[in-house]
C-alpha positions in Angstrom: -18.4 -17.9 -45.0 -17.8 -14.1 -44.9 -15.4 -13.1 -42.7 -16.5 -11.0 -39.6 -14.5 -8.2 -38.5 -13.5 -7.5 -34.9 -15.4 -4.2 -33.5 -14.7 -3.5 -29.7 -17.0 -0.8 -29.4 -19.9 -3.0 -30.8 -18.7 -5.7 -28.7 -17.9 -4.4 -25.4 -21.4 -2.7 -25.6 -23.5 -5.9 -26.3 -21.6 -7.7 -23.4 -21.4 -4.8 -21.1 -25.4 -4.6 -21.3 -25.5 -8.5 -21.0 -23.7 -8.9 -17.7 -25.7 -5.8 -16.2 -29.3 -7.2 -17.5 -28.5 -10.6 -16.2 -26.4 -9.4 -12.5 -23.9 -11.4 -14.1 -21.5 -10.0 -11.1 -23.6 -9.9 -8.1 -22.3 -11.9 -5.4 -23.8 -15.3 -4.8 -22.7 -17.7 -2.4 -22.6 -21.5 -2.1 -21.9 -23.4 1.3 -19.9 -26.0 -0.5 -17.2 -23.6 -2.1 -14.8 -21.7 -0.3 -14.8 -18.1 0.0 -12.4 -15.6 -1.8 -12.4 -12.1 -1.3 -10.3 -9.8 -3.5 -10.5 -6.3 -3.4 -8.8 -3.1 -5.0 -8.2 0.2 -2.9 -11.0 2.3 -3.6 -10.7 5.8 -5.2 -10.8 9.4 -4.5 -13.7 10.5 -6.6 -11.6 13.0 -8.7 -13.6 13.1 -11.9 -11.3 11.2 -14.3 -9.8 7.6 -14.1 -6.1 7.5 -15.1 -3.8 4.8 -16.1 -2.9 3.8 -12.8 -6.4 3.4 -11.9 -6.7 1.1 -15.0 -4.1 -1.1 -14.0 -4.8 -1.6 -10.5 -8.7 -2.6 -11.6 -7.2 -4.6 -14.3 -5.1 -6.6 -11.7 -8.0 -7.3 -9.3 -10.3 -8.3 -11.9 -8.1 -10.8 -13.4 -8.0 -12.4 -10.3 -11.6 -12.5 -9.4 -12.6 -13.6 -12.4 -9.8 -16.5 -12.4 -10.9 -17.2 -8.6 -14.8 -17.4 -9.4 -14.2 -19.8 -12.7 -12.1 -21.9 -10.2 -14.9 -23.0 -7.9 -14.7 -19.7 -5.5 -17.6 -17.8 -3.8 -16.0 -14.4 -4.7 -16.3 -10.7 -3.5 -15.2 -8.2 -5.6 -16.6 -4.7 -4.8 -15.9 -1.2 -5.3 -16.8 2.1 -3.4 -15.5 5.6 -3.2 -13.2 7.4 -0.7 -15.3 10.4 -1.1 -14.9 12.8 1.6 -11.8 15.0 2.1 -10.1 18.6 1.3 -10.0 18.3 -2.7 -13.6 18.4 -2.7 -14.0 21.3 -0.3 -11.2 23.4 -2.1 -13.3 22.7 -5.4 -16.1 24.0 -3.6 -14.4 27.1 -2.4 -13.1 28.1 -5.7 -15.8 27.0 -8.2 -18.9 27.7 -5.8 -20.1 24.2 -6.3 -21.1 22.2 -3.0 -19.0 19.5 -2.5 -22.0 17.2 -2.4 -23.0 18.0 -5.6 -19.5 17.8 -7.1 -18.6 14.6 -5.5 -21.6 12.7 -6.9 -21.4 13.9 -10.3 -17.6 12.7 -10.4 -18.8 9.4 -8.8 -21.6 8.9 -11.8 -18.6 9.7 -14.5 -15.8 7.5 -13.0 -18.7 4.5 -12.3 -19.5 4.5 -16.2 -15.7 4.6 -16.9 -15.3 1.6 -14.8 -18.2 -0.3 -16.4 -16.6 0.7 -19.6 -13.4 -1.5 -18.5 -15.5 -4.6 -18.3 -14.9 -4.7 -14.3 -16.7 -7.7 -12.7 -17.9 -5.6 -9.7 -21.0 -6.4 -7.6 -22.7 -2.4 -8.3 -25.2 -3.5 -5.6 -23.0 -3.1 -2.8 -21.5 0.0 -4.0 -20.6 2.5 -1.0 -19.8 6.1 -1.0 -18.3 7.7 2.4 -19.8 10.7 2.3 -23.4 9.0 2.4 -25.1 9.5 5.9 -26.1 5.7 5.7 -22.0 4.9 5.8 -20.7 7.8 8.0 -23.7 7.3 10.3 -21.4 4.2 11.1 -18.3 5.8 11.1 -19.1 8.0 13.9 -20.8 5.0 16.0 -17.2 3.6 15.4 -16.0 6.7 16.9 -18.1 6.4 19.9 -17.0 2.8 20.7 -13.0 3.9 20.5 -14.1 6.7 23.1 -16.2 4.0 25.1 -13.1 2.0 25.0 -10.5 4.9 26.3 -9.3 5.0 22.9 -10.5 8.6 21.7 -9.5 11.0 23.9 -9.3 15.2 23.4 -5.8 17.1 24.1 -4.0 20.2 22.8 -1.7 19.9 20.1 0.3 21.9 17.8 -1.4 22.6 14.3 -0.8 24.7 11.4 -2.0 28.2 11.5 -2.7 30.9 9.1 -2.4 34.5 10.7 -3.9 35.8 7.7 -6.7 33.5 6.8 -7.4 33.1 10.9 -7.6 29.3 10.5 -6.2 25.7 10.9 -4.6 24.2 7.9 -3.7 20.7 7.5 -0.5 19.6 6.3 -1.3 19.1 2.7 -2.3 22.8 2.8 0.9 24.0 3.6 3.3 24.8 0.4 6.7 25.3 1.4 5.9 27.0 5.1 3.2 29.2 3.4 -0.6 28.9 3.3 -1.9 27.5 0.3 -4.8 30.0 -0.1 -2.9 33.5 0.7 1.2 32.7 0.3 1.1 34.0 4.6 3.8 32.3 6.6 2.5 29.5 8.6 3.0 29.2 12.4 2.5 26.4 14.8 -0.8 26.7 17.3 -1.6 24.8 20.3 -5.4 24.0 20.1 -7.5 21.5 21.4 -7.9 18.3 19.1 -9.3 14.7 18.9 -6.5 11.7 18.9 -7.2 8.0 18.4 -4.6 6.0 21.1 -3.0 3.5 18.7 -0.1 3.8 20.9 -2.0 1.3 23.1 -1.8 -1.1 20.3 1.8 -0.4 19.1 3.4 -3.9 20.6 0.4 -5.6 18.9 0.8 -3.8 15.6 4.4 -4.9 15.4 4.2 -8.3 16.5 1.2 -9.2 14.5 3.7 -8.2 11.3 5.1 -11.8 11.7 1.6 -13.2 10.5 1.8 -11.4 7.2 5.3 -12.6 6.2 4.8 -14.4 2.9 1.4 -12.6 1.8 2.8 -9.0 2.4 5.9 -7.5 0.2 8.9 -7.5 2.6 9.4 -3.8 1.6 5.7 -2.7 3.2 6.4 -4.9 6.3 9.8 -3.2 6.8 7.9 0.5 6.5 5.5 -0.4 8.8 8.4 -1.7 11.5 10.0 1.3 10.8 7.2 3.5 11.5 5.9 1.7 14.8 9.8 2.1 15.6 9.9 0.4 18.8 13.0 1.1 21.0 14.0 -0.8 24.2 16.1 1.4 26.4 15.9 3.2 29.8 14.8 6.5 31.1 16.7 8.5 33.2 16.3 11.5 35.5 18.5 14.7 35.4 17.6 17.3 37.9 17.9 21.1 36.9 20.3 23.2 38.4 18.3 25.9 40.9 15.2 24.2 40.0 12.9 21.6 41.6 11.8 20.2 38.5 13.5 17.4 36.6 14.3 16.4 33.4 13.7 12.7 32.2 15.4 11.6 29.1 15.0 8.4 27.0 18.2 6.5 25.9 18.6 3.3 24.1 22.3 3.6 25.2 22.7 3.7 28.9 26.2 2.2 28.7 27.0 5.5 27.3 25.6 7.7 30.0 29.2 9.0 31.3 29.8 10.1 28.1 26.8 12.8 28.4 28.1 16.3 27.6 24.6 18.4 27.2 21.0 17.6 27.1 18.8 18.6 24.2 15.1 19.4 24.4 12.7 19.6 21.7 11.0 23.0 21.3 7.6 21.9 22.5 8.8 20.0 25.4 6.7 21.6 28.1 9.7 23.1 30.0 11.1 25.0 27.6 9.1 28.2 28.4 9.9 28.1 32.1 13.8 27.3 31.6 14.2 30.4 29.3 12.1 32.6 31.3 14.2 35.6 32.6 17.2 34.4 30.3 19.2 37.4 28.4 18.7 35.9 25.2 15.0 34.7 25.7 13.8 36.5 22.8 16.2 34.6 20.3 15.7 31.4 21.9 11.8 32.0 21.5 12.4 33.3 17.4 14.4 29.8 17.1 11.6 27.4 18.6 9.1 29.2 16.1 11.4 29.1 13.0 11.8 25.3 14.0 8.4 24.4 14.9 7.3 25.6 11.2 9.5 22.6 9.7 7.8 19.4 9.3 8.9 16.0 10.8 10.5 15.0 7.8 12.6 17.8 7.5 13.8 18.0 11.1 14.7 14.0 11.3 16.4 13.5 7.8 19.8 12.5 7.9 20.7 15.2 5.3 19.1 18.2 7.3 21.6 20.2 9.4 21.6 19.9 12.8 20.7 23.0 14.6 20.1 24.4 18.1 20.5 27.1 20.8 21.1 27.0 24.4 18.7 27.9 27.1 20.6 29.2 29.6 19.8 26.3 31.7 21.8 23.6 33.4 21.2 19.9 34.0 23.2 17.8 36.7 24.5 14.7 35.9 22.9 12.0 38.0 26.0 10.1 38.5 28.7 12.6 38.3 27.1 15.5 39.7 28.5 17.6 36.6 26.6 20.7 35.2 25.9 19.5 31.7 24.2 23.0 29.6 20.9 22.3 28.3 19.9 23.3 24.3 17.0 23.3 22.1 17.8 21.5 18.8 15.6 20.9 15.7 16.4 16.9 15.6 14.6 16.4 18.8 10.7 15.7 18.1 8.4 16.2 21.3 6.4 13.0 21.0 9.8 10.5 20.8 10.4 9.0 24.0 10.4 11.9 26.3 10.9 14.7 24.1 14.6 15.2 25.7 17.4 13.5 24.9 20.9 13.0 26.2 24.0 14.5 24.0 26.7 11.8 23.7 28.9 13.0 21.0 31.6 10.5 21.1 29.2 7.7 20.2 26.1 9.2 18.0 27.0 10.6 15.0 23.8 13.0 14.7 25.2 14.2 18.5 28.9 14.3 16.8 28.0 16.7 14.4 26.1 18.8 16.6 28.5 19.0 19.2 31.3 19.7 16.7 29.5 22.7 15.4 28.6 24.1 18.7 32.2 23.1 20.0 30.7 21.2 22.9 32.9 18.5 24.7 33.2 15.1 23.4 34.0 12.7 26.1 34.8 8.8 24.8 33.5 6.4 27.3 33.9 3.0 24.9 36.8 2.3 23.5 36.7 -0.6 20.2 39.2 -3.3 20.1 41.3 -1.4 17.6 41.6 1.5 19.6 40.5 5.5 19.7 41.7 7.9 17.2 43.6 10.6 18.9 41.7 13.1 17.1 38.0 11.7 17.0 36.4 12.4 13.7 33.1 10.8 13.7 31.3 8.5 16.4 32.3 5.3 17.5 29.1 3.4 17.5 30.6 0.0 17.7 31.1 -2.5 20.6 33.9 -2.2 22.9 35.2 -1.8 26.7 34.4 1.3 29.1 36.2 4.1 29.6 36.1 7.2 31.6 33.2 5.2 33.5 34.2 5.1 37.0 33.6 1.6 38.6 32.1 0.4 35.1 35.6 0.8 33.7 36.9 -2.2 31.7 33.2 -3.7 31.7 31.9 -4.7 27.8 29.4 -2.3 26.7 27.0 -5.0 27.0 27.8 -5.7 30.6 27.9 -2.2 31.5 24.5 -1.4 30.0 22.5 -3.7 32.3 24.7 -2.9 35.4 24.5 0.7 34.7 20.4 0.4 34.5 20.7 -1.7 37.7 22.8 1.0 39.6 20.0 3.7 38.2 17.2 1.8 39.1 19.0 1.5 42.8 19.2 5.2 42.9 15.9 6.1 41.9 17.1 8.0 38.9 16.3 5.6 36.1 14.3 2.6 34.7 14.1 0.3 31.8 11.6 0.9 29.3 10.4 0.6 26.0 9.5 3.7 23.6 7.9 3.7 20.3 8.0 5.9 17.3 4.5 5.7 16.8 2.3 8.4 18.1 -1.3 8.8 19.0 -3.5 9.5 15.8 -4.6 13.2 15.3 -8.0 12.8 13.8 -9.5 16.1 14.2 -9.8 18.4 11.0 -10.9 21.8 10.7 -13.0 21.5 7.8 -16.3 20.8 6.2 -16.3 17.9 4.1 -15.8 14.9 6.4 -17.8 12.8 8.9 -18.7 15.1 12.0 -17.1 14.4 15.4 -20.6 12.8 17.2 -19.6 14.7 20.7 -21.5 17.5 22.1 -19.6 20.1 24.5 -21.9 20.9 27.6 -20.6 23.4 30.1 -22.0 21.6 32.9 -21.3 17.8 31.7 -18.1 18.5 29.6 -17.7 16.3 26.6 -20.8 14.1 25.8 -21.4 11.5 22.9 -24.1 12.3 20.8 -26.8 9.5 21.5 -26.5 6.5 19.2 -30.2 6.7 18.1 -29.5 9.9 17.0 -26.7 8.8 14.7 -25.6 10.2 12.0 -25.0 13.7 13.0 -25.8 15.0 9.3 -23.4 17.8 7.8 -25.4 20.8 7.4 -26.5 21.7 3.6 -25.7 25.7 4.3 -22.3 26.8 5.7 -20.2 29.7 4.8 -17.1 28.4 3.3 -15.3 31.8 2.9 -15.3 32.1 6.8 -12.2 33.1 8.4 -10.6 31.8 11.8 -12.9 28.7 12.3 -14.7 25.8 10.7 -17.4 26.2 7.9 -19.6 24.0 9.9 -19.4 26.8 12.9 -21.5 29.1 10.8 -24.1 27.2 11.0 -26.1 28.1 14.2 -28.7 25.4 13.9 -26.1 22.8 13.7 -23.7 24.1 16.3 -26.4 24.9 19.1 -28.0 21.8 20.6 -29.2 20.0 23.7 -27.2 18.3 26.3 -28.2 14.6 26.2 -27.3 14.3 29.9 -28.4 17.4 31.4 -31.0 18.7 28.8 -29.2 22.4 29.2 -27.7 24.5 26.0 -24.9 22.8 24.4 -22.5 23.0 21.3 -21.9 20.3 19.1 -18.4 19.5 18.2 -17.5 21.2 15.0 -14.3 19.5 13.9 -14.5 16.6 11.4 -12.7 13.3 11.2 -9.4 12.4 9.3 -10.6 10.6 5.9 -8.1 7.9 7.0 -10.8 6.9 9.4 -13.2 6.2 6.3 -11.0 4.1 4.5 -10.0 1.9 8.1 -13.1 -0.1 8.0 -15.0 -0.1 4.4 -13.8 -3.3 3.5 -15.9 -4.7 6.4 -19.1 -2.6 5.5 -18.7 -4.5 1.9 -19.1 -7.9 3.3 -22.9 -7.0 4.2 -24.9 -4.2 5.8 -26.6 -6.5 8.4 -29.9 -5.7 10.2 -29.2 -2.0 10.8 -27.7 -2.5 14.5 -24.2 -2.3 13.7 -21.9 -1.1 11.1 -21.5 -4.4 9.2 -22.9 -7.6 8.9 -20.6 -9.7 11.5 -21.3 -13.1 10.4 -20.7 -12.3 6.9 -17.6 -10.3 7.8 -16.2 -13.4 9.6 -16.8 -15.3 6.7 -15.3 -13.5 3.8 -12.4 -11.8 5.9 -9.5 -11.4 6.0 -9.1 -9.8 2.3 -7.5 -12.7 0.4 -5.9 -10.4 -2.0 -5.6 -6.2 -1.6 -4.5 -4.5 -4.7 -3.1 -1.0 -4.2 -0.3 1.4 -4.5 2.9 1.5 -2.2 2.2 5.5 -1.1 -0.7 3.7 1.1 2.0 1.2 2.5 2.2 2.8 6.0 -0.8 5.1 7.1 -3.6 3.5 5.5 -2.6 -0.1 6.2 -1.6 1.0 9.6 -4.8 2.4 10.4 -6.5 -0.4 8.9 -4.8 -2.8 10.9 -5.6 -1.0 14.1 -9.4 -0.7 13.6 -9.4 -4.4 13.2 -7.9 -5.2 16.3 -10.3 -2.8 18.1 -13.2 -4.0 16.6 -11.8 -7.8 17.2 -11.3 -6.6 21.1 -14.8 -5.4 20.9 -16.3 -8.8 19.8 -17.2 -8.0 16.2 -15.0 -9.8 14.3 -13.3 -13.3 14.9 -9.7 -11.9 13.3 -6.9 -9.5 13.9 -5.5 -8.8 10.7 -7.7 -7.6 7.9 -5.6 -8.0 4.7 -4.0 -11.6 4.2 -2.2 -10.7 0.7 -1.1 -7.7 -0.5 0.0 -6.5 -3.9 1.5 -3.2 -4.2 1.3 -2.6 -8.4 3.9 0.0 -9.8 3.1 3.4 -11.4 2.5 4.0 -15.0 5.0 6.1 -16.3 5.7 8.1 -19.7 9.4 8.4 -20.9 10.3 7.9 -17.2 8.3 10.1 -15.1 5.0 9.5 -13.7 2.1 10.7 -15.3 0.4 13.6 -14.0 -1.7 16.5 -15.1 0.8 19.0 -14.3 3.7 17.5 -16.0 1.4 17.5 -19.1 1.9 13.2 -20.1 -1.0 11.7 -19.1 -2.8 9.3 -21.3 -6.5 9.5 -21.4 -8.2 5.7 -20.6 -11.2 7.3 -22.6 -9.4 7.9 -25.6 -7.5 4.2 -25.6 -10.7 2.6 -25.0 -12.4 4.5 -27.6 -9.6 3.7 -30.1 -8.8 0.3 -29.4 -11.3 -1.1 -26.8 -11.3 -2.0 -23.2 -9.9 -5.2 -23.7 -7.0 -3.8 -25.8 -6.2 -1.6 -22.9 -6.5 -4.5 -20.3 -4.3 -6.7 -22.1 -1.5 -4.0 -22.7 -1.7 -3.0 -19.1 -1.5 -6.7 -17.7 1.0 -7.7 -20.3 3.7 -4.5 -20.6 5.5 -5.5 -16.9 5.2 -7.5 -13.8 2.7 -5.7 -11.7 4.8 -4.9 -9.0 7.4 -3.1 -11.1 6.9 0.7 -12.8 4.9 0.1 -16.5 6.6 2.3 -19.3 4.0 3.5 -21.4 3.9 2.5 -25.1 1.8 3.4 -27.8 3.4 0.7 -30.0 2.8 -2.1 -27.1 -1.1 -0.7 -27.3 -1.1 -1.1 -30.8 0.6 -4.6 -30.1 -2.1 -5.9 -27.5 -4.7 -4.5 -30.5 -3.1 -6.8 -33.0 -2.8 -10.1 -30.7 -6.6 -9.7 -30.2 -7.3 -9.1 -33.8 -5.2 -12.4 -34.4 -7.2 -14.3 -31.7 -10.4 -13.2 -33.1 -9.4 -14.6 -36.7 -8.4 -17.7 -35.3 -12.0 -18.3 -33.9 -13.7 -16.8 -37.0 -11.6 -18.7 -39.3 -12.3 -22.3 -37.5 -16.2 -21.8 -37.0 -17.3 -25.2 -38.7 -15.0 -27.3 -36.4 -15.4 -25.4 -33.3 -19.3 -25.9 -33.6 -19.0 -29.7 -34.0 -20.4 -31.2 -31.0 -19.1 -34.5 -31.7 -15.4 -33.7 -32.7 -13.2 -35.4 -30.5 -9.5 -34.6 -30.5 -6.7 -37.2 -31.6 -3.6 -36.7 -30.6 -1.7 -39.6 -32.1 -0.3 -37.9 -34.6 3.2 -36.1 -34.1 1.8 -32.9 -34.8 -1.2 -33.2 -32.6 0.6 -34.6 -29.5 2.9 -31.3 -29.7 -0.1 -29.2 -30.2 -2.0 -31.1 -27.2 1.3 -30.6 -25.3 1.3 -27.1 -25.7 -2.2 -26.7 -24.6 -1.9 -28.3 -21.6 1.4 -26.6 -20.8 -0.2 -23.2 -21.4 -3.0 -24.2 -18.8 -0.5 -24.9 -16.2 1.5 -22.2 -16.7 -1.3 -19.6 -17.0 -2.9 -21.4 -13.6 0.4 -21.0 -11.8 1.1 -17.6 -13.2 -2.6 -16.3 -12.4 -3.4 -18.3 -9.3 0.0 -18.5 -7.1 2.5 -16.3 -8.6 0.4 -13.2 -10.0 2.4 -12.5 -12.8 0.1 -11.7 -15.2 2.5 -10.5 -17.9 3.8 -14.1 -18.5 0.4 -15.6 -18.1 -0.6 -13.8 -21.3 2.9 -14.3 -22.9 2.0 -18.1 -22.7 -1.4 -17.9 -24.3 0.3 -15.6 -27.0 2.9 -18.5 -27.6 -0.3 -20.9 -27.7 -1.9 -19.0 -30.4 1.3 -19.0 -32.2 1.2 -22.7 -32.1 -2.4 -22.9 -33.4 -1.7 -20.9 -36.5 1.4 -23.1 -37.5 -0.5 -26.1 -36.9 -0.7 -28.5 -40.0 -4.2 -28.4 -41.6 -4.2 -31.9 -42.4 -3.6 -32.7 -38.8 -6.4 -33.8 -36.3 -8.9 -31.2 -36.1 -10.2 -31.9 -32.6 -6.9 -31.3 -31.0 -7.0 -27.8 -32.6 -10.0 -27.3 -31.7 -9.6 -27.9 -27.8 -6.2 -25.6 -28.1 -8.6 -22.7 -29.4 -11.2 -23.2 -27.2 -8.5 -23.4 -24.2 -6.9 -20.4 -25.5 -10.1 -18.2 -25.6 -11.0 -19.6 -22.1 -7.4 -19.0 -20.6 -7.5 -15.2 -22.0 -11.0 -14.3 -20.5 -9.9 -12.8 -17.2 -7.9 -10.4 -19.1 -10.0 -9.8 -22.2 -13.6 -10.5 -20.9 -15.5 -8.5 -23.7 -13.9 -10.4 -26.9 -13.8 -13.7 -25.3 -17.3 -13.7 -24.3 -18.3 -12.8 -28.2 -15.9 -15.5 -29.6 -17.4 -17.7 -27.0 -20.8 -17.0 -28.2 -19.8 -17.5 -31.7 -18.2 -21.0 -31.3 -22.2 -21.8 -30.8 -21.7 -22.1 -27.1 -24.9 -21.3 -24.8 -22.9 -21.4 -21.3 -21.6 -18.6 -19.9 -18.2 -18.0 -20.0 -17.5 -15.8 -17.0 -19.6 -19.0 -14.9 -17.4 -21.7 -16.8 -14.9 -24.0 -14.7 -11.4 -23.1 -15.1 -9.5 -26.1 -17.3 -7.0 -28.4 -15.8 -4.2 -29.8 -17.3 -3.7 -33.5 -18.0 -0.2 -34.5 -16.7 0.6 -37.1 -19.1 0.0 -34.6 -21.9 2.9 -32.7 -20.9 5.6 -35.4 -21.8 5.9 -36.2 -25.6 7.4 -39.8 -26.6 10.2 -37.9 -28.6 11.7 -34.4 -27.9 13.4 -32.1 -30.0 16.8 -31.0 -29.4 18.7 -27.9 -30.6 21.9 -28.7 -31.7 24.5 -25.7 -31.4 28.1 -25.3 -32.6 29.9 -22.5 -30.1 26.3 -21.2 -29.3 24.9 -20.8 -32.7 22.2 -23.2 -34.1 23.2 -25.5 -36.4 20.8 -28.3 -36.4 17.4 -29.5 -34.7 17.1 -33.6 -34.0 14.6 -35.5 -32.5 15.2 -38.2 -29.7 13.2 -40.7 -27.9 11.9 -39.0 -24.4 14.2 -41.8 -22.6 17.3 -41.5 -24.7 20.6 -41.3 -22.5 22.9 -38.6 -22.5 25.5 -40.6 -24.2 23.1 -41.4 -27.2 21.9 -37.8 -27.8 25.6 -36.8 -27.7 26.7 -39.6 -30.1 24.0 -38.7 -32.7 24.4 -35.1 -32.6 27.9 -35.3 -33.6 27.5 -38.1 -36.1 24.6 -35.8 -38.3 25.6 -35.1 -41.6 25.1 -31.4 -41.2 27.1 -31.0 -37.8 30.2 -33.1 -39.4 30.2 -30.6 -42.7 30.7 -27.8 -40.3 33.1 -29.7 -38.3 35.9 -30.5 -41.0 39.3 -29.4 -39.9 38.2 -28.7 -36.1 38.1 -30.7 -33.0 35.5 -30.9 -30.4 36.9 -29.7 -27.2 33.3 -30.1 -25.1 30.0 -31.2 -25.1 27.4 -30.1 -23.1 24.0 -31.5 -23.5 20.9 -29.8 -21.6 18.4 -33.0 -20.9 14.8 -32.0 -22.8 16.8 -28.8 -24.6 19.6 -28.8 -26.6 23.2 -30.0 -27.3 26.0 -27.4 -27.6 29.6 -28.5 -29.2 32.1 -26.4 -28.1 34.9 -27.0 -31.1 38.2 -25.0 -31.8 
């Protein structure tokens, strides 16, 4: 028989056309089967896939194919996170409408994904920029509004004076406008918010439900972002003024150690405090400078703590002492009350600040080992109170409770809880996003667009070059409307929504569109959800996942879903790196998936990306590794091609009575067991492929004279086990074997427990760690019998001449090591 050559391009084109023509990957449901929802994070349609995409999609595809073959109803879909600033920037720079460039990119990337052989149900594909999707994004916005979770207030935004426009954080580069390099300032504008803080406690406590299913570091990142702090609010009066300051502190036991008060520059009282102060101009300049810095820059532990005196004083509520009021960069407006008490003796941040500005440092807690005579850092541990009036001598834990009680009795304090989490600012002064479906009426105020008028469509014609306002404001036909309440002239809201909103509910839309009265089919969502396995990057570990969890809880409370967490299990894959650096166009170290697929085939790309590293680790790109994956697939091809006669025999059965057949059958079923556990439980795709490689090696070394049925069983098993990782070549090999069934629909093989144990076991015999002999023992041989026969071996005896045995180590089922001297 003439050997048939493996040509990936021919094989892959054939099977991709076959799957598409037969709707092989359309979602089907059988009430007798369990449901399994496997999903990868959908991409922004930038125009080209990169190897990071190939990795995440290959991981998800292996899981989806494995679960389908394991008897599950499987939902495995793809869509596009298609709104956002990059498309709008492209439109400005190249004069191409975002609607055109975005869908061109989607078409190109969809074709790339199909070339990878991904088992998506393309009939459910979605794009967040399509009106039939963002209609429901607007519907959900109005649901939040009706439930008191969407509101408008003034907020500080990035403002470019030269362009006269608001900038997203991403458009501010080193404090300058991305477009004109002008210095960016902060400006207060009316903005829309979602009240995520109302769900802060539930978002925190429900993380306990995700233990075991989510990586622990992601859960920790979410906990820290929510940042629950239990403490007290304490009221300080302001000398010479009627107003008061309320501080939040987690350490009320240190209240007698307060030597100054610090406000966030954005605090509403600041302007009143500095009015008329002789250094008002200097203070204002400091405020303006600090407000330009990002939150990360201001709160970093490495950042220098800087501040300025306001000229005003607070009055200590317990001692009556006057305390200077400062403004500092390390206090944020939305944490607690935007006002903190400075206790430098017992807070390192305050200690550094007080030392820098020569403010008093008053110790009020003495640790068991005593205080230094000249304090060089803050004392943050436990101890007894000192310098604290009637509370002296109490442990700080006892004092904490008693001091709060004393403050409550005086009406100047109370126990409270604060969160680091702040309400979600969703307004964007951009074009390419879902329009906020609200109307501003001079008589009626803010009014929702009637639901029957949704979607509020983006107008096609706007001026992207306009300065000082959203491009939507340049289309009078869009802006000018009628109030649905009073019928008078009104204006549409011209802000669009943060694109994180689009990605906070897409997994629900995937489950089904329903009858068009709700954003998704609620019955289908309750059947499929929560997502069983969600695969994506660690860069979305906080915001996207947090917002999705928030949305799910709101929709649950509204009666639309019966679950409170969207993603039961999360797999965060590592990056693809080259020479230790993440692949990026700017670094010029990008490897194109198209080039790899063109040269070696999609199956090679998939096998390499799955085999090269555990999924949660960074993957170092290796051309040699790609070539090795290709050699392996060619080896599997030859293995099948060389055994077509026995593989096509329908009446050939396995007879594993011979020694070689027993070993191969054991290898076959041990591989089934390992691959099943590695893919289905541990998600260790690299070790699963390694096990298949070992089985292929065992097949190649199997004696020609040994039982052919056992060999045929092993070959068929290797092809089936490899299918989720390399679907094209295995489908072709299955057909070459004369099989008429569809490999993707085949039942996943189960292993025979009895085949995993041999009557006899080969032991490696070592002398001082070096292999010197291999001996076969009955599986029930005792340790003493194994030790005696190993020592008595002729080869071992020859090597022991003139030496004595110091120790014999027997590892059951594996080896004997003789330690000699």
